[in-house]
Structures are given as structure tokens and as C-alpha cells.
VEXDREN-2710 file (C-alpha; in Angstrom, 1 decimal):
% VEXDREN-2710
k/r/px/py/pz
1/UNK/-48.7/8.5/35.6
2/UNK/-50.4/7.1/32.6
3/UNK/-48.4/4.7/30.5
4/UNK/-48.0/6.6/26.9
5/UNK/-49.4/5.1/23.8
6/UNK/-46.9/4.0/21.6
7/UNK/-48.0/4.7/17.7
8/UNK/-46.2/3.7/14.8
9/UNK/-46.6/4.7/11.4
10/UNK/-48.3/2.3/8.8
11/UNK/-47.2/2.6/4.9
12/UNK/-49.1/-0.4/4.0
13/UNK/-51.1/-2.7/5.3
14/UNK/-48.1/-5.2/5.6
15/UNK/-46.5/-2.9/7.6
16/UNK/-49.6/-2.1/9.6
17/UNK/-50.2/-5.3/10.7
18/UNK/-45.9/-5.9/12.1
19/UNK/-46.2/-2.6/13.9
20/UNK/-49.4/-3.9/15.7
21/UNK/-48.2/-7.2/16.4
22/UNK/-44.5/-6.1/17.9
23/UNK/-46.4/-4.1/20.0
24/UNK/-47.5/-0.6/19.1
25/UNK/-50.8/0.8/20.7
26/UNK/-51.8/2.5/17.5
27/UNK/-51.0/3.0/14.1
28/UNK/-51.3/6.0/11.6
29/UNK/-51.9/5.6/8.1
30/UNK/-53.1/7.4/4.6
31/UNK/-55.7/6.6/2.4
32/UNK/-54.7/7.3/-1.6
33/UNK/-55.3/11.1/-1.2
34/UNK/-55.4/13.9/1.5
35/UNK/-52.3/12.8/3.2
36/UNK/-48.9/13.9/3.1
37/UNK/-46.8/10.8/2.3
38/UNK/-48.1/10.5/-1.7
39/UNK/-45.4/8.2/-2.6
40/UNK/-45.8/5.8/0.4
41/UNK/-47.9/2.7/-0.9
42/UNK/-50.6/4.1/1.0
43/UNK/-54.1/2.5/1.1
44/UNK/-56.9/1.5/-0.8
45/UNK/-60.3/2.4/0.7
46/UNK/-60.6/-1.7/1.2
47/UNK/-57.1/-1.6/2.4
48/UNK/-58.1/1.2/5.1
49/UNK/-61.4/-1.1/6.0
50/UNK/-59.0/-4.0/6.5
51/UNK/-56.1/-2.0/8.5
52/UNK/-58.5/-0.7/10.7
53/UNK/-60.4/-3.9/11.6
54/UNK/-57.2/-5.5/12.2
55/UNK/-56.1/-3.1/14.8
56/UNK/-59.9/-3.5/16.2
57/UNK/-59.2/-7.1/16.8
58/UNK/-56.3/-6.5/18.7
59/UNK/-57.8/-4.0/20.7
60/UNK/-55.6/-0.9/19.2
61/UNK/-56.3/1.9/17.1
62/UNK/-55.7/3.4/13.9
63/UNK/-55.7/7.1/12.9
64/UNK/-55.8/8.6/9.4
65/UNK/-53.8/11.5/7.9
66/UNK/-56.0/14.2/6.4
67/UNK/-53.1/16.7/6.9
68/UNK/-53.3/18.0/3.3
69/UNK/-53.4/22.0/3.0
70/UNK/-55.9/21.8/0.2
71/UNK/-56.8/24.1/-2.5
72/UNK/-60.3/24.3/-3.4
73/UNK/-60.6/21.6/-5.9
74/UNK/-59.6/19.3/-3.4
75/UNK/-62.4/20.1/-1.0
76/UNK/-65.0/18.6/-3.4
77/UNK/-64.5/15.0/-2.4
78/UNK/-63.6/15.6/1.3
79/UNK/-66.9/15.2/3.3
80/UNK/-67.5/11.8/1.1
81/UNK/-64.4/10.5/2.2
82/UNK/-64.4/11.8/5.6
83/UNK/-67.9/10.0/5.8
84/UNK/-66.0/7.0/4.3
85/UNK/-63.7/7.1/7.1
86/UNK/-66.5/7.4/9.6
87/UNK/-68.2/4.5/8.3
88/UNK/-64.6/2.4/8.7
89/UNK/-64.6/2.8/11.8
90/UNK/-61.1/5.4/12.3
91/UNK/-60.6/5.8/15.8
92/UNK/-59.3/9.7/14.9
93/UNK/-58.2/11.8/11.9
94/UNK/-55.0/13.5/11.7
95/UNK/-55.7/17.2/10.4
96/UNK/-53.5/20.7/9.8
97/UNK/-55.8/23.1/7.9
98/UNK/-58.6/24.8/9.7
99/UNK/-60.8/24.2/6.7
100/UNK/-60.3/20.5/6.8
101/UNK/-60.7/20.9/10.5
102/UNK/-64.3/22.6/10.0
103/UNK/-65.6/20.2/7.6
104/UNK/-64.6/17.0/9.4
105/UNK/-66.4/18.7/12.8
106/UNK/-69.6/19.2/10.6
107/UNK/-69.5/16.0/8.7
108/UNK/-68.3/13.6/11.1
109/UNK/-68.6/15.1/14.5
110/UNK/-68.2/11.8/16.2
111/UNK/-64.7/11.3/14.9
112/UNK/-61.7/12.7/17.3
113/UNK/-59.5/15.1/15.6
114/UNK/-55.9/15.4/16.2
115/UNK/-54.0/18.6/15.1
116/UNK/-51.1/17.5/13.0
117/UNK/-47.5/18.8/14.0
118/UNK/-48.1/20.7/10.5
119/UNK/-50.0/23.1/12.4
120/UNK/-47.0/23.7/14.3
121/UNK/-48.2/24.2/17.6
122/UNK/-45.4/25.6/19.7
123/UNK/-47.3/26.9/22.9
124/UNK/-50.2/26.5/25.4
125/UNK/-52.1/29.1/24.6
126/UNK/-52.2/27.5/20.8
127/UNK/-53.0/23.9/22.6
128/UNK/-55.6/25.5/24.4
129/UNK/-56.9/27.1/21.2
130/UNK/-57.6/23.9/19.5
131/UNK/-58.8/22.6/22.9
132/UNK/-61.2/24.5/23.3
133/UNK/-62.4/24.0/19.5
134/UNK/-63.1/20.1/20.0
135/UNK/-59.7/18.7/19.4
136/UNK/-59.0/15.6/21.2
137/UNK/-55.5/15.4/20.7
138/UNK/-52.5/18.3/19.2
139/UNK/-49.3/16.5/18.1
140/UNK/-46.5/19.2/19.0
141/UNK/-44.4/21.0/17.0
142/UNK/-41.0/19.1/16.7
143/UNK/-39.2/22.1/17.7
144/UNK/-40.2/22.2/21.4
145/UNK/-37.6/21.3/24.1
146/UNK/-38.6/19.0/26.7
147/UNK/-39.1/22.0/29.3
148/UNK/-41.6/23.5/26.8
149/UNK/-43.6/20.5/26.6
150/UNK/-43.9/20.3/30.7
151/UNK/-45.2/23.7/30.6
152/UNK/-47.9/23.1/28.2
153/UNK/-48.7/19.9/30.0
154/UNK/-49.2/22.1/32.9
155/UNK/-51.6/24.5/30.9
156/UNK/-53.4/21.9/28.8
157/UNK/-55.9/19.0/29.4
158/UNK/-55.9/17.8/25.5
159/UNK/-53.9/14.9/25.0
160/UNK/-50.2/15.7/24.0
161/UNK/-48.5/13.7/21.0
162/UNK/-44.8/14.3/20.4
163/UNK/-42.1/12.6/17.8
164/UNK/-39.7/10.1/19.5
165/UNK/-37.8/8.4/16.8
166/UNK/-36.7/9.0/13.0
167/UNK/-36.3/11.2/10.4
168/UNK/-36.4/14.9/11.0
169/UNK/-37.5/17.8/8.5
170/UNK/-35.2/20.4/7.5
171/UNK/-37.9/22.8/7.1
172/UNK/-40.0/24.4/10.3
173/UNK/-42.7/21.8/11.2
174/UNK/-42.3/20.1/7.9
175/UNK/-43.9/23.1/6.2
176/UNK/-41.2/23.2/3.3
177/UNK/-41.1/25.0/-0.3
178/UNK/-38.2/23.4/-1.8
179/UNK/-39.8/20.7/-3.4
180/UNK/-42.3/22.5/-5.0
181/UNK/-39.2/24.9/-6.3
182/UNK/-37.2/22.4/-7.5
183/UNK/-39.6/20.0/-9.0
184/UNK/-43.0/21.0/-8.8
185/UNK/-44.1/18.5/-6.3
186/UNK/-45.9/20.0/-3.4
187/UNK/-44.6/18.8/-0.2
188/UNK/-47.8/20.2/1.2
189/UNK/-50.0/18.3/-0.8
190/UNK/-47.9/15.0/-0.2
191/UNK/-45.7/15.1/-3.1
192/UNK/-42.2/16.0/-1.4
193/UNK/-39.1/14.9/-3.7
194/UNK/-37.1/15.4/-0.6
195/UNK/-34.3/17.6/-1.8
196/UNK/-33.0/18.3/1.6
197/UNK/-31.3/15.1/0.9
198/UNK/-29.7/16.2/-2.0
199/UNK/-26.0/16.8/-2.6
200/UNK/-25.2/20.9/-2.9
201/UNK/-22.3/22.8/-4.1
202/UNK/-21.9/26.8/-4.2
203/UNK/-22.0/28.9/-7.1
204/UNK/-21.0/32.2/-6.8
205/UNK/-23.0/34.4/-9.5
206/UNK/-20.1/35.9/-11.5
207/UNK/-18.5/32.4/-11.8
208/UNK/-20.9/30.2/-13.1
209/UNK/-20.3/26.4/-13.6
210/UNK/-17.7/26.8/-10.6
211/UNK/-18.8/24.1/-8.2
212/UNK/-17.4/25.2/-4.8
213/UNK/-17.7/22.5/-2.2
214/UNK/-19.4/24.7/1.1
215/UNK/-17.4/22.5/3.4
216/UNK/-14.0/20.1/3.0
217/UNK/-15.6/17.3/1.3
218/UNK/-14.7/17.7/-2.0
219/UNK/-17.8/15.5/-3.2
220/UNK/-20.2/18.1/-2.1
221/UNK/-21.7/18.5/1.2
222/UNK/-25.8/17.6/2.5
223/UNK/-26.2/20.8/4.2
224/UNK/-30.0/20.2/4.6
225/UNK/-29.8/16.8/5.7
226/UNK/-30.6/16.4/9.6
227/UNK/-29.5/13.5/11.8
228/UNK/-32.4/11.2/12.8
229/UNK/-34.3/11.6/16.0
230/UNK/-33.8/9.3/19.1
231/UNK/-35.2/9.7/22.4
232/UNK/-35.0/6.1/23.9
233/UNK/-32.0/7.0/26.1
234/UNK/-34.3/9.8/27.6
235/UNK/-37.1/7.3/28.0
236/UNK/-37.5/8.5/31.7
237/UNK/-37.5/12.3/30.8
238/UNK/-40.2/11.9/28.2
239/UNK/-43.0/9.6/30.3
240/UNK/-42.5/12.3/33.1
241/UNK/-43.1/15.2/30.8
242/UNK/-46.2/14.4/30.3
243/UNK/-46.4/13.4/26.8
244/UNK/-49.8/11.1/26.1
245/UNK/-48.4/9.3/22.9
246/UNK/-44.9/8.5/21.5
247/UNK/-44.9/8.9/18.0
248/UNK/-42.4/6.9/15.4
249/UNK/-41.7/8.5/12.3
250/UNK/-41.3/6.3/9.2
251/UNK/-44.4/5.4/6.7
252/UNK/-41.7/5.2/4.1
253/UNK/-39.9/2.9/6.0
254/UNK/-39.5/-0.7/5.7
255/UNK/-41.0/-3.8/7.6
256/UNK/-37.8/-4.4/8.8
257/UNK/-37.6/-1.0/10.6
258/UNK/-41.0/-0.3/11.8
259/UNK/-41.1/-3.6/13.6
260/UNK/-37.5/-3.4/15.1
261/UNK/-38.0/0.2/16.5
262/UNK/-41.4/-0.6/17.6
263/UNK/-40.7/-3.7/19.4
264/UNK/-37.4/-1.6/21.2
265/UNK/-39.4/1.1/22.4
266/UNK/-42.0/-1.2/23.5
267/UNK/-39.7/-3.4/25.6
268/UNK/-38.4/-0.3/26.9
269/UNK/-41.7/1.6/28.2
270/UNK/-43.3/-1.9/29.6
271/UNK/-39.9/-2.1/31.7
272/UNK/-40.2/1.3/33.1
273/UNK/-43.2/0.5/34.2
274/UNK/-42.7/-2.4/35.6
275/UNK/-39.9/-0.6/37.8
276/UNK/-39.6/3.2/37.3
277/UNK/-37.1/3.2/40.2
278/UNK/-34.8/0.5/38.4
279/UNK/-35.3/1.4/35.1
280/UNK/-32.0/1.7/33.1
281/UNK/-31.4/1.9/29.5
282/UNK/-30.3/-1.3/28.1
283/UNK/-27.4/-1.6/25.7
284/UNK/-29.5/-4.2/23.8
285/UNK/-31.9/-1.7/23.0
286/UNK/-29.6/0.5/21.2
287/UNK/-27.9/-2.0/19.4
288/UNK/-31.4/-2.7/18.0
289/UNK/-31.8/0.8/16.9
290/UNK/-28.6/0.9/15.2
291/UNK/-29.4/-2.8/13.2
292/UNK/-32.1/-0.8/11.0
293/UNK/-31.4/1.6/8.2
294/UNK/-30.8/5.3/9.8
295/UNK/-28.6/8.3/9.9
296/UNK/-26.4/9.1/12.9
297/UNK/-29.0/9.9/16.4
298/UNK/-29.9/13.0/17.9
299/UNK/-32.1/14.5/20.4
300/UNK/-33.6/17.2/18.1
301/UNK/-35.0/20.1/19.9
302/UNK/-35.4/18.4/23.1
303/UNK/-32.5/19.6/25.5
304/UNK/-30.5/22.4/23.7
305/UNK/-30.7/24.3/21.0
306/UNK/-29.4/22.7/17.6
307/UNK/-26.3/23.1/16.7
308/UNK/-24.1/22.3/12.9
309/UNK/-23.3/18.6/14.9
310/UNK/-27.1/18.0/14.2
311/UNK/-26.7/18.0/10.5
312/UNK/-24.9/15.5/8.3
313/UNK/-22.3/17.1/5.7
314/UNK/-21.0/14.1/4.4
315/UNK/-22.2/11.6/1.5
316/UNK/-22.6/8.5/3.5
317/UNK/-25.7/9.4/5.6
318/UNK/-26.9/5.8/6.0
319/UNK/-25.8/3.1/8.5
320/UNK/-27.2/-0.3/9.8
321/UNK/-25.8/-3.3/11.0
322/UNK/-28.4/-5.6/9.7
323/UNK/-30.1/-6.8/6.5
324/UNK/-33.3/-7.9/6.4
325/UNK/-33.5/-11.2/4.7
326/UNK/-37.1/-12.6/5.6
327/UNK/-40.2/-12.5/6.8
328/UNK/-41.8/-15.9/8.4
329/UNK/-45.1/-16.6/7.0
330/UNK/-45.8/-20.2/8.8
331/UNK/-44.2/-22.6/10.9
332/UNK/-44.3/-26.2/10.0
333/UNK/-44.0/-28.0/13.4
334/UNK/-43.7/-31.6/12.5
335/UNK/-40.7/-30.8/10.0
336/UNK/-39.6/-28.0/12.6
337/UNK/-39.0/-25.8/9.6
338/UNK/-40.0/-21.8/9.1
339/UNK/-41.8/-21.3/5.7
340/UNK/-40.1/-17.8/4.7
341/UNK/-40.9/-15.5/2.1
342/UNK/-37.6/-14.1/0.9
343/UNK/-36.8/-10.5/0.9
344/UNK/-32.8/-10.4/0.5
345/UNK/-30.0/-12.4/-0.4
346/UNK/-30.2/-15.8/1.2
347/UNK/-28.0/-19.0/0.7
348/UNK/-26.5/-21.9/2.7
349/UNK/-24.3/-21.1/5.3
350/UNK/-25.1/-17.8/6.5
351/UNK/-25.3/-16.6/10.1
352/UNK/-28.9/-15.3/11.1
353/UNK/-31.0/-13.8/13.6
354/UNK/-35.0/-14.2/13.9
355/UNK/-36.7/-11.7/15.6
356/UNK/-40.2/-12.9/16.9
357/UNK/-43.3/-10.3/17.5
358/UNK/-43.3/-12.5/20.7
359/UNK/-41.1/-15.2/21.7
360/UNK/-36.9/-15.0/21.7
361/UNK/-34.9/-13.6/19.6
362/UNK/-32.4/-16.0/18.6
363/UNK/-29.4/-16.9/16.2
364/UNK/-28.7/-19.8/14.2
365/UNK/-26.8/-21.1/10.6
366/UNK/-28.9/-22.0/7.3
367/UNK/-27.7/-25.7/7.5
368/UNK/-30.5/-26.5/4.7
369/UNK/-33.1/-25.0/2.2
370/UNK/-35.7/-26.0/0.0
371/UNK/-38.1/-24.6/-2.3
372/UNK/-41.9/-24.5/-2.3
373/UNK/-42.1/-27.7/-4.0
374/UNK/-39.7/-29.4/-1.5
375/UNK/-36.5/-29.2/-3.9
376/UNK/-32.9/-28.8/-1.8
377/UNK/-31.5/-25.4/-3.1
378/UNK/-28.4/-23.6/-2.4
379/UNK/-29.8/-19.8/-2.5
380/UNK/-32.7/-18.2/-2.9
381/UNK/-32.1/-15.8/-5.9
382/UNK/-35.9/-15.1/-7.2
383/UNK/-37.8/-11.8/-5.3
384/UNK/-40.2/-12.8/-2.8
385/UNK/-39.3/-16.9/-3.0
386/UNK/-40.7/-18.8/-0.8
387/UNK/-38.4/-21.1/1.2
388/UNK/-38.2/-23.6/3.9
389/UNK/-35.6/-23.4/6.6
390/UNK/-35.1/-25.5/9.7
391/UNK/-35.1/-24.0/12.5
392/UNK/-33.9/-24.8/16.2
393/UNK/-36.7/-23.1/18.0
394/UNK/-40.5/-22.8/17.1
395/UNK/-41.2/-19.3/15.5
396/UNK/-44.4/-17.1/15.0
397/UNK/-45.7/-15.8/11.5
398/UNK/-44.4/-12.2/11.2
399/UNK/-41.2/-12.8/12.2
400/UNK/-38.5/-11.3/10.9
401/UNK/-35.0/-13.4/9.3
402/UNK/-32.0/-10.8/9.3
403/UNK/-28.3/-11.3/9.0
404/UNK/-25.1/-9.0/9.6
405/UNK/-24.8/-6.5/6.4
406/UNK/-20.8/-7.1/6.0
407/UNK/-21.9/-11.2/5.9
408/UNK/-21.9/-12.7/2.7
END
């Protein structure tokens, strides 16, 4: 079996670097236009060049999303943008619309094309259709079971990509019009307002202004709110199914989320291939996935038909056991201190955990802190303040500092 690619989201340049340093084989990202995450920070042209170059220095890949469903006016600037991506060294384009596919094939035929999950490819005949048109990869619809994927793998030679972790869209393959209807923001052109996460009541036609809870929660119900996908416990079945690329959702998620999830799946995949016969899912991996902000986990459509249990009906949707409080910018070996950019409340006496891209994760207490001028401080109150922390082990740049969420 070939080791599957681990593909991570990159919502901005920092997240791209974290994803690759923490073990992703490739990242997917979008420019300021033509992608489906218009409200992610996304990448300027200069940042796209820098991000692609960073990936290539690590001998890894960068794929660019061009998966909007464009109107006529959107096509005017597309050929020039595609040519820019070719010149920047993009390793692949993720597309959904046949018109965009046609323009890419004629404008930049040398760039591999990946068919987006937005194309809702759900069967082997559709996969062969794209394969015969020259697509390098098909990102399968989320609605497929593992058995479905196995059948497709037997019949098609094209690369298959599938989501293994992250948020699930309530609508079929993400093709939703709720945002358009409620807010005028076109979800299929990158502007989704995520109304599926809002709280809803039921109103009867002849009793206006009487808001009836749909279930038993008097505060309303999140009837469209899906649980998050997590397939780490089923890693051997995923690998054996022949999926070419394991995709993590989350271009709008935090640096902490991206790095933690990537490192966990990296460790699990590598350990499986080191000794498949003895592989077991480690409890500490599942603990890591609980440390980041997430909804309750589900296996989605992979094993059984979805039920009401795959939805969240209460108002407390998100959980996490740890808060991300800083990122290491450099290590001062002489002083044995980490120079940290603060991202959340930090103060003396806190018990912290330091997670490194490579190297051990360890815990310690904050016994001293100083500001950028070397003055002792008791807390770091300013956003992104630079502080120096004594650490009991050497640390590398881009290491994360975090603490238990309920610890003050």
C-alpha cells in the first residue's frame, strides 16, 4: 500500500507554515478570489508565492482552490489568475465548475487539476468521467461510505481524496443556498454566513411571534448543526480503502487547531506504516484531538446511515480542553528561555504545555516572565506581546504554548 498524503488547510501564511512543519505533506489554500472561503484571511499574490515556495523548500506541495461557481463576469479575470498560479509554481488547482475546468485546461494545461468535493462526485462512473477528461485527482463527496470508496478505487485509477477530519456541511456536498436566502451572501461564491450554525425556533403560520422550541431545549435548537468528522480511530480501514489523500477541513480554524490535528494524524499514519500488524490507536492521540475547539465527533457517512445522533441540538456546540496561549518565535540557548508571541492570557504560576513540530511535548510552570526589554512582568496583557519564558528543555520555532482551558 502507498502511504496516503496528509493534506492540511492553510487559511493564511502562518497556518500554512504550521501545517507543513507539524507534518502535512501538502496544503490547500485560496487567493483573494475564486475560492469558497471568502472570509478566511486567504493569500495575497505575494503570499501565494511565498507559501508555495515555503512548501517546495520542504519538498512538499501546495494546491490552490479555484472552486467557485462563477457567473459570466467572474470569468474575465480568471485566465490571468490561472497564469499567475502557474508561474508561482502551484502543484495543483482544485476546481468544481466545468467552465473553470475548461479554462484551466486550455490556459494552464501543465497544472494538475483536482475535482473539488463541490462537484459532488458520488460514483465510479463520474470519477471515470473526470479521469478521462484528464483530471489528476477527484475529491470525493462527503456522502460516500467506505464501501462506496472501495468500489470506486477498484474501478478508477485517478487519485482519490477524502475528508477525514473537521466540520461537516449540512448541505449536500456543500452546495447550500441558505446563506444566499437569509443574508444575500452567496455560499457558492465563497461568502457563506454559516446559517446552519444559528439557533432556530418553529413558528406556526397562524400564530406569528409565538416561537416554539423544536425539541425540549427552551433556548431553541441548532437543527442544522452537524457534529464534526473524526476518523482517526478508523485509520487502518481508511488506508486499506485506497484513498490517496487524507484531507483535514479547517481553513478558518486556528493555528492551534491546524497544528494539533496535523501532528496527531501524522504520528498515527507513520506508526501504522512502521508496523501495520501491531498498530493500535493511542488514547493520547484522541486526547490531543479533544484539546482543540471542536463539536462532538462523528464518523459521518463512512460506516452507517446518518441519524439524529450525528446532529447537535443543544446550545453548547463547541468543546476544547486546552487554550492556545502563545507561539515560540525563537530559543535563547544561553539564557535557556523561549521567546514567545503571546496569543491569550499568560501569567506567572500557570501550568503550561509546550508542543513542538519535532521533539518532545512537555509540561512545566511559568516561573518567570520578562518583556521585550528584559523587564520582569507578572502577566502578558497586550495582544501578541513578546515575552521571554524560562523553559526546562530546548524548544524550536513554531512550538505552541497552551494550558488547560479551566486553569487560570
